[in-house]
N, C-alpha and C positions, 0 to 999 in steps of 0.2 A: 560601420567594425566591417570591413573586405574581411573574408575568410573567412564571418562565423555564422555554417552551415543550424539556421533556425529549426530547424526539419528537426533534427539530433534529439530537441526540447519532446520529450514522450506527452502528446497529452494526457495521456491517460491515470500518467503521476504526475502528471505537474499541480494537479489541483490539493488544494490546504486540505482536504482531509485527506486523499485519498495518497498525498503525501509524510502523513502523521501515522498513518494505517502502515505504511509502508515501513517506513524510520522504524519504527517501533518491535511490529515482523522481522525486522531488519536482524536487531540487538535480541528484537525474545524469542527469538525462532518462534513459537508455537505463543495465542495469546484466546484464553475467550473471549464470549463475546460482550460481557460487560465490566473485562475487566477495557478494552480499547472504547466499548462507552462512554467509563470514569474517566478514564486514564484523556484522551482528545477530544474527551468534554463536551458530547457528541448526542444528540438525539436516535435512538431507539431503527424509529421510517429511516434518519436519514443517514446513520453509520449501513442501514443493510440495504439502501440501493450504492451504496459504493463501493463496498466489498462483492458486490451483483461484476459494479460494474470490474472491477480486478479480474476477481475470479472468472468472466466472460472473455476476461482480458491472458488467461488464459497464469496469470501473474501472483494467480491466491488462491490457497486449494477449501474449503469450508465444507468442514469434517460433520455432523449432529450428533447426537448419541444423544442417552439420559444418564441422567446421574442422580439413582434411585426414580422418582416418578418426574424427575427434575428434569425438558429438556436444555442441555448443553452444546449451546455450537464453538467453537473454535477454530480458530482459523493461522494458516501456517506457511510462510513462501515458497512458494514452487523453483525449479530447478532457473523455469524460464526467467521470473522475479524475479532474483536475484540480479540474475543476467542481465534486465531493466534498468533497475531497481541502480547497479554499479556505472552503468550507461549512463543514468539520466544524471550520477552525481559528476562527472569524466564531465559530460555537456555544460552543464550549471559552473565547475570552476570554467573551465574556459572561458564561460560567458563574464566571468569573476573578474577574470586574472587579465578580460580583454579592457573593465571599466578604470 
């Protein structure tokens, strides 16, 4: 596949669970931790690790608060995250179109 740049595939996003997080947040705007856990069929620990990776990359913002006495963790895409996700989708579309 001459002309295809594999470097355009963002490895931070490319993992199955991280891609699911990005896709869900792109549509939902914001989601709480338990919502993501349910929708993505993820364990608490696994979801935490992948959210942290996305946060460290600057793609996701994590907000922690309380709802009454219960902790509430919410995630949303940052502007950089939206841009990176759009670039990822474009790179994947080009790959699929070439196949």
